[in-house]
N, C-alpha and C positions, 0 to 999 in steps of 0.2 A: 482401816489400814492396820497391818501388824508391823511391829519394829522389834529389833533385837535389843535385849537388856541383859545385863549380868544377872545370871541365875543364882550363882554361888562361887565362892572363891576360898581357897586355902592359901593364906598369905605368909610368905617368908619361911616356908618349910625347908629343911635341910635334907638334901639328897644323901641317902644312907648307903647306896650302892648303884652301880651302872653296869649292865650286863649286855655287851655287844652280841653275844651269841644267843639271842632270843629273838622270836619272831616280831617283837615290837609292841610298845605299850608302856604305861606307867603303872607300877604297883603302888597301891596307897593303903595304909593301915586302915582296916574296916571301922575303927573308932572315928577317924577323921571323915570317913565316908558318911557314916551316920550323922555326925555333927554338922556336916555341910549339905546333906541331902543329895550328894552326888551318888551315881549308881555305877555298878560294874558294867563295862562295855560302853559307857557313855563317852562321847567325844569331849576332849578337854584341849584347851590351849595351855601351854606351859611357857612361862616367861622367866627366863634365867636372869635373876638380879645380879648375879656374880660377873657374867660375861656378856650379857645382852642378847643371847640367842633366844629365838622364839621357835616354837614348833607345836603342831597338833598331834594328838595320839588318842588312845582309848584307855579306860581305866581297867586294871585288874584288881580284884579285891585282895588285899594283904591280910596278914595275921593280925587279929585284934590286939591292941595295946603294944605292938611291936615297934611303933615309930617308923615303920617302913616307908620310904619314898624312894623307889627304885626305878631308874630309867633304863628301859629295855631296848633292844635292837639298835638300829641306826642312830636313833636320838641319843644314844650314850656318847655319840661324838660331840654332842651339843651341851650336855649337862653331866657332871661326874660327881663323885663323892665329895661332899662338903659344900657343894654349890647351894646357893639359896634360891628358891623358886617360888613363883606365884602359879597356882594351878586354878584356872578359871573356866567355867562353863556359861554358855549363853542361852537364852530361851526367847521364843517369839511370843509376844503379848499384843493385845490390842492397844493401839496408841492411846485410847482414852484411859486405860488402866495405868499407864506409865507414870503419871505424876504421883501415885500413891504406892508404887512398887518399891519394895525394900529387898534387896538381895541378901542372901545368907553369907556372912563373912566369918571365917574361922581363922583366928590368929594362933600361932603355935609358939611354944617355947623352944629351946635349944634341942630338946629331945622329941620334938614333933608331937607334944602333948597339947591339946586345945587350952587356951588361956581365956579367962573371962573377958568379955569385951568391955572397954571403957566407955562410959556414956558421953 
């Protein structure tokens, strides 16, 4: 049996821009993508800590070390500049592997730079 588990998340990132006039997606700083293991065009869930809205979209790779978290297209109605969001992706794994599964977690500072994980 296969089950869904958290693959990776970027926790409490700050939205740096929202662009209604775009085809849709979320632009994420490529440094954060590398730290999280998330990929361009991958589906993600976005949970808005600020207002409670949730939506799904796909990733566009942003400029390295820019701190960019840009909400594009219709989702810009659900998250705007300054909102805090959690960006999460899920994966299917064999249920037998689930007890030892450890997702990748990236916590960020106020400038969307990765912070070391506390043990």
